[in-house]
C-alpha positions in Angstrom: -106.0 64.8 -35.1 -109.2 62.4 -36.0 -110.3 60.1 -33.3 -110.0 56.5 -34.2 -113.6 56.0 -32.8 -114.9 58.1 -35.7 -113.3 56.2 -38.4 -113.7 52.7 -39.9 -110.2 51.4 -38.5 -110.7 47.9 -37.5 -109.9 47.4 -34.0 -110.5 44.3 -31.3 -112.9 44.8 -28.7 -111.8 44.4 -25.2 -114.5 41.5 -24.8 -115.2 39.4 -27.7 -118.5 37.9 -28.1 -119.4 34.1 -28.2 -120.8 34.5 -31.6 -118.1 36.7 -33.3 -115.7 34.1 -31.9 -117.3 31.2 -33.6 -117.9 33.4 -36.8 -114.7 34.9 -37.3 -111.8 33.4 -35.0 -112.6 29.7 -35.5 -109.8 28.1 -37.6 -110.8 26.0 -40.5 -109.2 22.5 -40.9 -106.6 23.7 -43.7 -105.4 26.6 -41.7 -104.7 24.0 -38.6 -102.8 21.6 -41.0 -101.0 24.8 -42.4 -99.8 25.8 -39.1 -98.9 22.4 -37.7 -96.7 22.1 -40.8 -94.9 25.5 -40.3 -94.1 25.0 -36.6 -92.6 22.2 -34.4 -94.5 22.7 -31.0 -98.0 23.3 -30.0 -97.3 26.7 -28.5 -95.6 28.1 -31.7 -98.7 26.5 -33.6 -101.4 28.3 -31.3 -99.2 31.7 -31.5 -99.6 31.3 -35.3 -103.1 30.4 -35.8 -104.1 33.3 -33.3 -102.0 35.8 -34.9 -103.2 34.6 -38.4 -106.8 34.8 -37.1 -106.4 38.2 -35.7 -105.0 39.2 -39.1 -107.6 38.2 -40.9 -110.1 40.2 -39.0 -107.9 43.5 -38.8 -105.9 43.5 -41.8 -102.6 44.3 -39.9 -100.1 42.7 -37.4 -101.1 42.7 -34.1 -99.0 42.4 -30.9 -99.7 39.3 -28.9 -100.0 41.3 -25.6 -102.9 42.9 -27.2 -105.0 40.2 -27.9 -107.7 39.5 -25.8 -107.3 36.0 -23.8 -110.7 34.7 -25.0 -109.4 34.3 -28.7 -106.4 32.5 -27.7 -108.6 30.0 -25.6 -111.2 29.6 -28.4 -108.5 28.8 -30.8 -106.9 26.4 -28.6 -110.1 24.7 -28.1 -110.8 24.5 -32.0 -107.3 23.0 -33.0 -107.4 21.0 -29.8 -103.7 22.2 -28.9 -104.2 21.1 -25.2 -100.5 21.3 -24.1 -99.8 24.8 -25.5 -99.3 27.5 -23.0 -100.0 31.3 -23.7 -99.7 33.0 -27.2 -95.8 33.7 -27.0 -94.5 37.0 -28.2 -92.9 36.0 -31.3 -92.7 38.6 -34.3 -89.8 37.4 -35.9 -89.9 38.2 -39.8 -90.2 34.6 -40.7 -93.0 34.3 -38.6 -94.8 37.4 -39.9 -94.0 36.6 -43.6 -95.6 33.2 -43.3 -98.9 34.4 -42.6 -99.0 37.4 -44.9 -98.1 34.9 -47.8 -101.0 32.7 -46.4 -103.4 35.6 -46.1 -102.4 37.1 -49.7 -101.7 40.8 -48.6 -98.9 43.0 -49.6 -96.8 44.9 -46.9 -94.5 47.4 -49.2 -94.4 50.6 -47.3 -93.7 52.8 -50.3 -96.6 51.1 -52.3 -98.8 51.3 -49.3 -98.3 55.1 -48.8 -98.7 55.6 -52.4 -102.0 54.3 -52.4 -103.5 55.9 -49.0 -101.9 59.1 -50.8 -103.9 58.7 -54.0 -107.3 57.9 -52.3 -106.9 60.8 -49.8 -106.2 63.5 -52.5 -109.1 62.4 -54.5 -111.5 62.4 -51.4 -110.3 65.7 -50.4 -111.7 67.2 -53.7 -115.2 66.7 -51.9 -114.4 65.9 -48.2 -112.9 67.9 -45.5 -113.8 65.9 -42.4 -110.3 64.0 -41.4 -112.1 60.9 -40.5 -113.9 60.6 -43.9 -110.7 61.0 -45.7 -109.2 58.2 -43.6 -112.1 55.6 -44.2 -111.6 56.4 -47.9 -108.0 55.3 -47.9 -108.9 52.4 -45.6 -111.3 51.3 -48.2 -108.8 51.7 -51.1 -106.1 50.0 -49.1 -108.5 46.9 -48.5 -109.4 46.8 -52.2 -105.7 46.7 -53.1 -105.0 43.8 -50.9 -102.4 46.1 -48.7 -101.6 45.5 -44.9 -103.0 48.8 -43.2 -100.3 50.6 -41.6 -100.6 51.8 -38.1 -103.5 54.5 -37.3 -101.2 57.1 -36.6 -99.3 56.9 -39.7 -102.9 57.3 -41.4 -103.7 60.0 -39.2 -100.5 62.0 -40.0 -100.6 61.5 -43.6 -104.4 62.8 -43.8 -103.3 66.1 -41.7 -100.5 66.8 -44.1 -102.4 65.9 -47.5 -105.4 68.2 -46.0 -103.3 71.0 -45.3 -101.8 70.8 -48.7 -105.1 70.3 -50.7 -106.8 73.5 -48.6 -103.7 75.7 -49.4 -104.1 74.9 -53.2 -107.9 76.1 -52.8 -107.1 79.0 -51.1 -104.4 80.0 -53.2 -106.7 79.4 -56.3 -109.5 81.9 -54.7 -106.9 84.4 -53.9 -105.5 84.4 -57.6 -108.9 85.1 -58.9 -109.2 88.2 -56.9 -108.3 91.6 -58.4 -106.7 94.7 -56.3 -110.1 96.0 -55.8 -111.9 93.0 -54.6 -109.0 92.3 -52.2 -109.3 95.9 -50.8 -113.2 95.7 -50.1 -112.3 92.2 -48.3 -109.7 94.0 -46.0 -112.6 96.8 -45.2 -114.6 94.1 -43.7 -111.9 93.5 -41.0 -112.0 97.3 -40.0 -114.4 97.7 -37.0 -116.0 101.3 -36.2 -115.2 102.3 -32.8 -118.6 103.5 -32.3 -121.0 100.9 -33.9 -118.4 98.5 -33.1 -119.5 96.9 -36.6 -117.5 96.4 -39.9 -118.6 98.1 -43.0 -121.4 96.0 -44.6 -120.2 94.6 -48.4 -121.9 95.5 -51.5 -124.3 92.5 -51.7 -125.3 93.0 -48.5 -126.2 96.5 -48.8 -128.0 95.6 -52.2 -129.9 93.1 -50.5 -131.2 95.1 -47.6 -132.4 97.7 -50.1 -134.4 95.1 -52.0 -135.6 92.6 -49.6 -138.8 94.6 -49.2 -140.0 94.5 -52.9 -138.6 90.8 -53.5 -141.3 89.0 -55.4 -141.1 85.9 -53.1 -142.0 88.2 -50.0 -145.1 89.1 -52.1 -146.1 85.9 -52.8 -145.9 84.9 -49.2 -147.6 88.0 -48.0 -150.5 87.0 -50.3 -150.5 83.5 -49.0 -150.6 85.0 -45.4 -153.5 86.9 -46.0 -155.4 83.9 -47.0 -154.4 82.2 -43.9 -155.9 84.5 -41.3 -159.3 85.5 -40.8 -160.6 88.9 -41.9 -160.6 90.6 -38.6 -156.6 90.6 -38.0 -155.8 91.4 -41.9 -155.7 95.0 -41.2 -153.2 94.5 -38.3 -151.1 92.3 -40.5 -150.8 95.1 -42.9 -148.9 97.2 -40.6 -146.5 94.5 -39.4 -142.7 94.8 -40.7 -141.2 92.0 -42.9 -140.0 90.1 -39.9 -143.0 90.3 -37.7 -145.1 88.8 -40.9 -142.7 85.9 -41.0 -143.5 85.2 -37.4 -147.0 85.7 -37.5 -146.8 83.2 -40.8 -145.1 80.6 -38.6 -147.3 80.7 -36.0 -150.5 80.8 -37.9 -149.5 77.4 -39.8 -149.0 75.9 -36.3 -152.6 76.9 -35.1 -150.9 79.0 -32.1 -151.9 82.5 -33.2 -153.2 84.2 -30.1 -155.5 86.8 -31.9 -157.7 83.9 -33.8 -158.1 80.6 -35.3 -156.6 79.5 -38.7 -159.1 79.8 -41.3 -161.0 76.9 -42.6 -160.1 76.2 -46.6 
């Protein structure tokens, strides 16, 4: 499960700053006129305006009890609804339909799921982090003017599609292995009881034989000889490859105890 804090899923903070209240939650004159025309009391008008501004900010329907009190107070003052009480818990289909039409978003669960699933499958071709996959789906849903589903819905969908896509990758790789390659892979799981190590693979054995004569090693050995002073060059020749690499790093940082780095 991906934590919602690691995604771009929109949420309201516990305390809304004054600047955000003024920039995001201030209703326009047109919105106030529309809400008054759709309602008969100030309390219903306040509820409609608060839900509308939260919907515009989040992209999904928010329960009234989860709305911070300062948002309702700000909207009440801007719309001059002094006689209105608190925001009522009204989630009737007619009310929800009203501000969905005003905002201009679509709430069709099959279509929303299809858009999110398509975006997730495309994202999983190059990403594997569930949070990144969910963010891609959120961006696609916003582009398609779709109302966002609950975060748990996106999280379960991302986990399901991620398992399917990764399983397809695993089957693709397994299908390209012949019987000999599969047998060699299984040998890596066999641990010698004496050495407590598994049998090295063929590329690892080849690399261990050729690492001493690697051209890359010879080039850096010459550079190392140019960095150190002559009196310690003989000592450098007796060092093995790992010790030479350590000495090279210490020489570059100027921390070699046998002498100071040579001036070029």
